[in-house]
N, C-alpha and C positions, 0 to 999 in steps of 0.2 A: 451130569449137569441137567437141571430141570429146565425145560424149554421155556415156559412162560408163567408169569405171576401178575396178579392184579392186586395192588396195594390200597388199603384204606389209609386214612391219615395217621392214626395212632402209631402203627409200626414205623411208618416213614419218619414221623417226627422224633420218636424216641431213638431210633437208629441214627438219625442225623445228629441229635443232641449228644449221643455217645461218640460221634465222629466215625461211625462205621457204616454209613448208608452205602457208600460206593462199594466196599467189599461185599456188603449184603446183596446189592443188586447184581454183582458179578456171579452170584450163584445161578442166576437165571439168564437165558439167552435173550429174552424179551420181557420188558417190564411195562405195565400199563397202569395209569392212574385215571380214575373216573374224573370227569370234568369238575364235578362238585368238590372232590377231594383236592384237586389242583387249586381251585379257587380258595378253598379253606386254608391250604398251606401258604399260598401266596398273599393272603390277607394280612399276615403277620410278618413284618420284616425281621426275620431271624435266620439262623443258620439253615434251617430246613427249607426256607423259601429261596435263599441264595443258591443252595445246592440244586434245588429243583430247576431254577432258571438255567443254571449252567448245564445240567444234564439234558434238559430239553433242547438247548442250543446245540449240544453235541449229539443229539438224537439217540441218547441212551435210555430215554423213557418216552413213551407215547401217551398223550392225553386222549382219552376215548370217551365218547358220550354214549350212554346206554341207549339202545334202540328199543328194547322191550319195556316201554313205559308202564304197561299194565303190571308187569312183574315188579318193577321198581316201586310202583304205588302200593301194590299188595304187601311187599316186604316193608315198606315205609310205615305200615300200621304198627309195627313192632320195633323197627330199627331206625337209626338215623339215616339221612339221605345218602351220605357217603358209603355207609355199610350196605345199604340196599343197592346202590349203583355198582359197588364192587362185586357183590354176589351176582347181580344180573349180567354184568360184563364178563365175569369169569365163566358163566354158563354160555353166553353168546359166543365167546371166543374159544371155548373149550380149553380154558387155561388149566395148567397143571396144578396151580396153587392159588388160593386167595389168602392174602395176608390181613388178618383181623385179630384184634385183641378182645373186643367186647364179647362176654360170655354168650349173650343172647344171639348176637350175630354169628358167632362161631357155631352155635348149636343149629341155627337155621341153615347155614352153609353146609354143614355135615348132613343134615336131613335131606338136602337137595343133591347130595352125592358129590360134593366138592371136597378136595383136599385142602385143609386149613393149616396155616402156619401163623403163629403169632410172633411178636417181638422176641420172646424168650426162645422159641423154637429156632428162629433164624440165628440168634446169637449162639445158641448151642451148636448149630451146624457150622458157623464160622469158627468156633473154637475147635470143633472136630477136624475141620479142614486146615487148621493152624493159620487162619487169616485174621484172627483176633486173639490177643493174649491179655489176660487180666486175672486178678485173684477173684474168686467167686464172691468173697465178702465185699470187695470193693465194688463189684458190679451191682450187688444187692444194694449197697449204700447209695451208689450213684443213681440207680433207678428210683429208689425211694425219695431221694432229694429232688428228683424231677417230677414227683407226684405220680409215678407209674404205680398203678394199683394192681396188686397181686397178693393173694394170701401167702404168708410166709412159707407155710408147709408146701404149697404148690411150687414156689420158686425153688426151694431146696430139693424137692423131689426131681424136678427137671434137671438140675445140675449135680445130683448126688454122685453119678458115675464120674463126672469130671473132677469133682472134689476128691473122691476116693482115689482116683488115679493120679492125683497130685499134678494134673496138667494145668492147673490154674496158676 
């Protein structure tokens, strides 16, 4: 089990919409959300906001405010506020993983020495651990209907082994 993860809004929202945010969070012993990400999620009254409120109440997720404002601001020149805070907090807390989907944010986090997982990587791990079952085609269609942006070939590359092993 990975000890800790800092989530940006995109992975949180898509995993919540798929109904698998709680199994996804169970991969980690400790989960953090940047304050700006929490505010973004809670600003829309949908399933991801409801789940966040419940998980906060049960102390299954901690809201954390970045302390290194200089780093947040420097990263903010190229990234959104939530992504910049997620990366900064992951560094501050020495988190094992930062959950990001945006290509530029992922690249910046990798450049800074962080381990990055995105929505698809987390889903792949859940399938591997047998905590989520679906056909890969259905997953692809569901994500596309939610406006999840990924190049088709990247999606199929990530899930090629699962598809070939008929575990879907």
